[in-house]
Each structure stands twice: as C-alpha cells, then as structure tokens.
N, C-alpha and C positions, 0 to 999 in steps of 0.2 A: 765627381762630375762625369768622368768617363764611365763610371759604373752605372750611373743613371742612364746615360746614352745607350749603353749596351743593353740594359733591360728594356728600354723603349724600343730599340731595334728588334729585339727578340719578340716582343709582343706584336709589333707590326707584321713581322714575318710569319708569326703563328696564325693571326687572323686572316692574312692574305691567302695563306695556304688552305685554311678551312673553307673559306668562301669559294675559292676557285674549285675545290673538289665537289661542293654541293651543286654549283652551277653545271659542272661537267656531268654529274649523275642525272640531273633533271633534263638536260638538253641532249642526253645521249641518244644517238640515232633519231633525231627529230624527224617527224613525218611532215613533209611539206604539204601545204594546203592543196596544191594541185594533184596530190596523190590520193585524195579521198576517193572511196569507192563511188564511182559515177556510173549510173545505169547507161548502158550503150543505147544509142538511138534505135527506135523500133525497126527502122529500115534495115539495120544490120543483122536482124534475126530473120531466118527464113520463115515464111508464113506457115502456120499450122504445124510448126516443128514440134511443139510440145504435144499437140494432139496426136501426131503421127508416132512420136516416141512412146506415148502412153498406151496406144492401141496395139494389140497383137498384129503381126504382119499379115495374117490371113483373115483379119476382121474386115468385113465389107458391110456397107449400109444396105439393109434389106428393104425393098419397097413394100408398101402396105399390101400389095396384091399377094405377096407370099403368105401372109397370114390367113388367106382364104383357101389355102391348099386343102383343108379338111372340110370345106363347104360341100354340102350334098350337091352332086351333079345329077340332074333329073334325066333319066333315059328318054330319048326321043322315040317317036313312032307309036305303033299300036300297043296299048296296054289293057290289061284286065284288072278289075277291082271287085272287092267284096267288103262289106262293112256291117257293123252292128254297134249298138249302143243303147242309150236311154233317151226317152223323149217325155217331157212333161206337157201333156196335151191341154191346150186351152179350151176345154170342153165346158163352156158355161151352160149349155143346154141340159146339163145333168140335173138342174133344179126342177125340170119338168118330171123327170123320173122320181125325184124325191117327193114331189107333190102327189104322184100316183101312190107312192108308198104311204104317205100320210093319210090319204083317203082310205086305203085298205085298212090301216090301223083304226081309223075312225069307225069303220063298219064293224070291226071286231069289238070295239069298246061299246058300241050301241047294243050289240047282241049280248054283251056281258051285263049291261045294265038291266036288260029285260029279265034275266035270270042269273043272278050272281051267286046263289047259294051253292056252296061246294065247288066253286070254280075259282080260277085265278085271273088276275088282271092281265089283259093282253099287253105284250111288250114288243119292241122292235129295235132293230139296228138301223142306223142311218147310212146312206151312201157316203163314201169318202169324198172330200172336197178336192182331192188331187187325183187326176187320172195319169197313171204311169204306164208307159208302154216300152217295149224293147224291139224296135223295128230292125229289119234286116234288108239290105239292098245289095245289088250286084249289077255289073254292067261293063261297058268298054269305054275307052277314052283314047284320043289321039293327042299325043304330046308333041307340039310343034318345036318348042325349045324350053328353056328354063322359065319363060315368062307366060306363054300362052298354051292353053289346052282346052279341048272340048270333049264332052262325054255324053253317053246315052245309057240310062239305067232304069231298073224297075225294083220295086220293093214290096214288102208286106208288113202291115201294122195290125196288131191285135191287142185289145184291152177289154177284159171282162171284170165287171164290178158286181158283186153278189152280197146280199144281206138276207137275214131271216126275220120272220115275225112269229111270235108265239101267241096262239089264240087262247081262249079261256079254258080249253081242254088240255092245255100244255102241249099241243101239237105244233111242230115247227114247220113253217112253209118258207120255201126259198123264192126270192125275187131277185132278178138280175137284168142287166143290159150289157150288150157286147158291141164294141166298136171294131169294125173291120175296114181295112183300106188296102187297095192294090194300086199304089202310085206308079206312074210312068213319068220320067223326068229327063230333061236335057240340062246340061250344065256347062258353064264356062269358067275356067280357072285363070286368074290373073296373078302372076307372081309379083311380090312386093320387093322393090329394089332394096338392097342392104343399106344404101345411102339414106333411106327414109326410116330406118329402124335405129333407135338409140341404143339398143342392146347389142353389145359387141360379141363376136365369136358365136353367132347363132347360125342355125341351119336355115332351111327353106321355109319362108312364110308366104302365104298366098291368100287371096280372097276368092271365094267360090260362090257363084250365082247359079241358082236353079229355078226351073219353071216346071210346074207339076200339072199332070192330068190324072184324074181318078178313073181307073178302068172299071168295067162292069164287075160286080161282086162287092164293091164298096157299099157299106150300109150299116144299119144298126138293127140288131135283133134283141128283143126284150121279152119280159114276161107278159107284156101287154100287147105288143104288135111287132111287126117287122117293117123296116124302112129301107127301101132301095134307093141308092143315089143315082141321079141322072148323069149321063156322060156329057161333058161340056167340051165341044171341039176347040173352043178358044182357051181352054185351060181353067184350072181351079185356084191357082195361087203360086207363090214364089217362096224362095228361101235364100237367106244370106248367111254365109259361114266364114269364119276365120280358120284357116287350116295351117298345120305345122308338121313338117316332115321330121320326126324325132328319131328315126332309126332306119338304117339301110344295111341289108345283108345280101351280098351278091346281087341277084336280080329282083329281090323283094324289098319294097319300101313300106314303112309303117307310118301312117298319117293320123293325126288327131284333128277332129273337126268340132267346132262349137259355134252355134248360131241360132237363128230364129226363123220359124216358118209361119206363113199365113196362108192357110188352105181352106177355102170356103166350099162347102158341099151343099147341094140342093136336091130336093126331091119333089116331083110333081104329083105324088100320090096325095090326094086331098084327104084320104081317110087315115093317114099315118099320124103318129104322135108328133113328129117334127117335119117341118118343110125345109129346114136348112140348119146346118151346124158347122162348127169349125174344128179342123183336125191339126191346126198349127200349134205353136208353142216353142219352148226352148228345147234344144237338142244337143246332145254330146255324143259323138260317134268316134269309132276307131276304124280306119280303113287300111286294108292291105292291098297294095298295088304290085302286080307282077307281070 
C-alpha cells in the first residue's frame, strides 16, 4: 500500500513539474496590452517634418515666373525690318487671259482647216491655275513694349506667267501676263499673353494687322495689253497675320509670319482687259528685325 502511495506521489509531482514549465515558457516576458505600438497623436509630430527631412536643405520652391527666364524679351524703341517669303495670289482674273489664249488657238486651228496638207495641228499650253509670287518688304517699326508696336513699310511683288502656242508651221509663239505691285503699308502688332496660349515654354506670339496702298507702277502687262492700277487714297485692302519670334541673336530677331491678305486693285482705263483684280491670298514670310 505504501508502495502504491509512493508511485501516485511521484506521478503527481512529475505532471505538476511538466505543466509548470510549459506555462512558464509560454508566459515568459509577456507583453502587456498597454505596451502595444500605439501611433502617437498627430499634434505630437512637427508639421511638415517628413517633407522637410526628405528635401535637400537648399531646395526652394521656384515660382512659375522663373520658368519664363528664357522667354524672348523684345527690344524697345526704333527697329528696322526686312522680310521675304512666298504668296499664293488669289488672282481669279487669270481666266480672262486664258480666254484670250483659247481664242488665239482657235484662230490657228481655223487657218489649219483651210489648208492642212503638209502641216501639223496647232497646240498650246494653258496658264497655271495657281499664281505664286515671292514678295520682299522692308520698313521701320517702333516697339513700345512686349505687347504693342507700330510700323511703316513698302514692298515689291512680281509674278510672270508664260505659255507657248505652236501653229501649223510648227512655229512657237509666246504669250504671257505679268503681275506687278508696289505696296505701301502701315501695321500694328499686338502681343499675345502667355496666359492665353496652351503651349508651354514658347517664345513670343503676336497678331499683326496691316493696311495697304498700291503705289504707282502697280499693274498688269500682257501679250494683249497693259493695265495700270489707280491710286486709291483710302487704301486697297488689309492683311491679318499670326507671327512668332523663333530665334534671337544679339540685336537680331527672326520672325515667322503666316496670314491672309485681301487687296483689291482697280483701273479706270476703259480699253484695258481688266478693270479690277485681287492681289491678296495666303502668305508665309520670314522677317529679320534689327
């Protein structure tokens, strides 16, 4: 009986020792609930501390005006300019010269029909349907500031269209007409604010308005007759252009111009082929200002 009690006592002591060790290992250095990582209140952190630590010490916020440092600054005062380019003249009156050419060919063909033995059929070229000229202009302008400027200038426009007709004898004859113009103009330039342009980091855009007078010497000479234009004291037309300053080197600025002209010219000569015509159209010019 004592033996059984001894065994029972040993078993109880063994299990008590085992369970006491497990509970000690599990609950070793327990973390109290209050010691859980708790985010400190926001007021305890200095404002913008993270932003200040992440930025270099010498980093500063640059205002938008700094980005305009490379923008072209237009020189004020008296300036001189010279320009050249290409103009597509809206000369619809060319059809009358084409009619004269057709009449000339008709006469050659009638002569051929009277006696065609040993001869060739007359042929002709037609006038082109596009009148292309390369005008040049020069003048002075006064630049008040980056926004406003006025100018005075003069120019020269020349366009010759030539064709040939072959008669029944295979002889070639030349027929042509030539447009000549000596325009005098005043202009006003209005700069476009960068706030109105959606394109960023651009240079100087402006709108250019011109008013024209055709000086003596303006007219049309052709194989059929010569037409002299009348001088109109009130002017002959206007032009509207969009301009862009795309290059600047020391005192010289290079501008691009693209726009439309409407210039009506009249002649009081009743014997002339034309009594009025238009020298307007689309124009693309390059201007040097110095």
